[in-house]
C-alpha positions as a Markdown table, in Angstrom:
| # | Residue | x | y | z |
|---|---|---|---|---|
| 1 | Met | 102.7 | 89.6 | 102.2 |
| 2 | Gln | 100.9 | 90.3 | 105.4 |
| 3 | Ala | 97.1 | 91.3 | 106.0 |
| 4 | Ile | 96.4 | 94.3 | 108.1 |
| 5 | Arg | 93.4 | 94.9 | 110.6 |
| 6 | Thr | 90.5 | 92.7 | 109.8 |
| 7 | Gln | 91.9 | 91.4 | 106.4 |
| 8 | Ile | 92.6 | 88.1 | 105.1 |
| 9 | Ile | 94.9 | 87.2 | 102.1 |
| 10 | Val | 93.9 | 83.9 | 100.3 |
| 11 | Lys | 95.0 | 81.3 | 97.9 |
| 12 | Gln | 92.8 | 80.0 | 95.6 |
| 13 | Gln | 92.2 | 76.1 | 95.7 |
| 14 | Gln | 90.8 | 74.0 | 93.3 |
| 15 | Pro | 88.1 | 71.6 | 93.7 |
| 16 | Glu | 89.3 | 67.7 | 93.6 |
| 17 | Thr | 88.2 | 65.8 | 90.7 |
| 18 | Lys | 89.1 | 62.7 | 91.9 |
| 19 | Thr | 89.0 | 60.6 | 95.0 |
| 20 | Gln | 92.2 | 59.1 | 96.8 |
| 21 | Ser | 91.4 | 56.2 | 95.3 |
| 22 | Gly | 91.0 | 57.3 | 91.7 |
| 23 | Ile | 87.1 | 58.1 | 91.4 |
| 24 | Val | 86.3 | 60.9 | 89.1 |
| 25 | Leu | 84.0 | 63.1 | 90.7 |
| 26 | Thr | 81.6 | 65.1 | 88.2 |
| 27 | Gln | 79.8 | 67.9 | 89.7 |
| 28 | Asn | 77.3 | 70.4 | 87.8 |
| 29 | His | 78.6 | 73.3 | 90.6 |
| 30 | Glu | 82.0 | 73.5 | 92.6 |
| 31 | Thr | 82.6 | 75.2 | 95.2 |
| 32 | Thr | 85.7 | 76.9 | 95.3 |
| 33 | Tyr | 88.0 | 76.9 | 98.4 |
| 34 | Gly | 90.9 | 78.9 | 99.5 |
| 35 | Val | 93.6 | 78.3 | 102.0 |
| 36 | Val | 94.7 | 81.4 | 104.1 |
| 37 | Val | 98.0 | 82.8 | 104.1 |
| 38 | Ser | 97.7 | 85.8 | 106.2 |
| 39 | Val | 95.5 | 87.1 | 108.4 |
| 40 | Gly | 95.1 | 91.0 | 110.1 |
| 41 | Ala | 95.7 | 91.3 | 113.8 |
| 42 | Arg | 91.7 | 91.6 | 114.2 |
| 43 | Val | 90.5 | 88.7 | 112.9 |
| 44 | Lys | 89.8 | 85.5 | 115.1 |
| 45 | Glu | 87.9 | 83.2 | 113.6 |
| 46 | Val | 90.3 | 81.9 | 111.2 |
| 47 | Lys | 94.1 | 81.0 | 111.0 |
| 48 | Ile | 96.7 | 80.3 | 108.7 |
| 49 | Gly | 96.5 | 77.3 | 106.4 |
| 50 | Asp | 92.7 | 76.8 | 107.5 |
| 51 | Arg | 90.8 | 75.8 | 104.1 |
| 52 | Ile | 87.5 | 78.0 | 103.7 |
| 53 | Val | 84.2 | 78.4 | 102.1 |
| 54 | Leu | 84.1 | 83.0 | 101.0 |
| 55 | Asn | 82.1 | 85.2 | 98.6 |
| 56 | Trp | 84.5 | 85.2 | 96.0 |
| 57 | Asn | 82.5 | 88.3 | 94.6 |
| 58 | Ala | 83.8 | 89.9 | 98.0 |
| 59 | Ala | 87.7 | 89.5 | 96.9 |
| 60 | Val | 90.7 | 92.0 | 95.5 |
| 61 | Gln | 92.8 | 90.1 | 93.4 |
| 62 | Ile | 96.4 | 90.5 | 94.1 |
| 63 | Lys | 99.4 | 89.4 | 91.7 |
| 64 | His | 103.2 | 88.6 | 93.4 |
| 65 | Gly | 105.3 | 87.1 | 91.3 |
| 66 | Asn | 103.9 | 84.6 | 89.6 |
| 67 | Asp | 101.0 | 84.0 | 92.0 |
| 68 | Thr | 98.2 | 85.0 | 92.4 |
| 69 | Phe | 96.3 | 85.5 | 95.6 |
| 70 | Tyr | 92.8 | 87.3 | 97.3 |
| 71 | Ala | 92.5 | 89.8 | 100.1 |
| 72 | Val | 89.0 | 89.8 | 101.4 |
| 73 | Asn | 87.4 | 90.8 | 104.5 |
| 74 | Ser | 87.0 | 88.4 | 107.5 |
| 75 | Asp | 83.0 | 89.1 | 106.7 |
| 76 | Ala | 83.3 | 87.4 | 103.6 |
| 77 | Val | 84.1 | 83.9 | 105.1 |
| 78 | Tyr | 81.4 | 82.1 | 105.4 |
| 79 | Ala | 82.8 | 78.9 | 107.2 |
| 80 | Val | 86.4 | 76.7 | 107.5 |
| 81 | Val | 85.8 | 73.7 | 106.4 |
């Protein structure tokens, strides 16, 4: 799957519920991250493999086989974390 122009293809990553030492994290609001799997030719801010925070309301869901991906414009990215 290849993104075009200013689009980014993202795989959703669920927030961590435990630390590496086994402490259970409880949060009232959870931030859901995405991992970049493809970037369009005009995108310079992120690269494949980056973990990002984005506006999920601006994302278009894509089903490919058993996987679900999201396509968003690069303007929907808030931060690389």
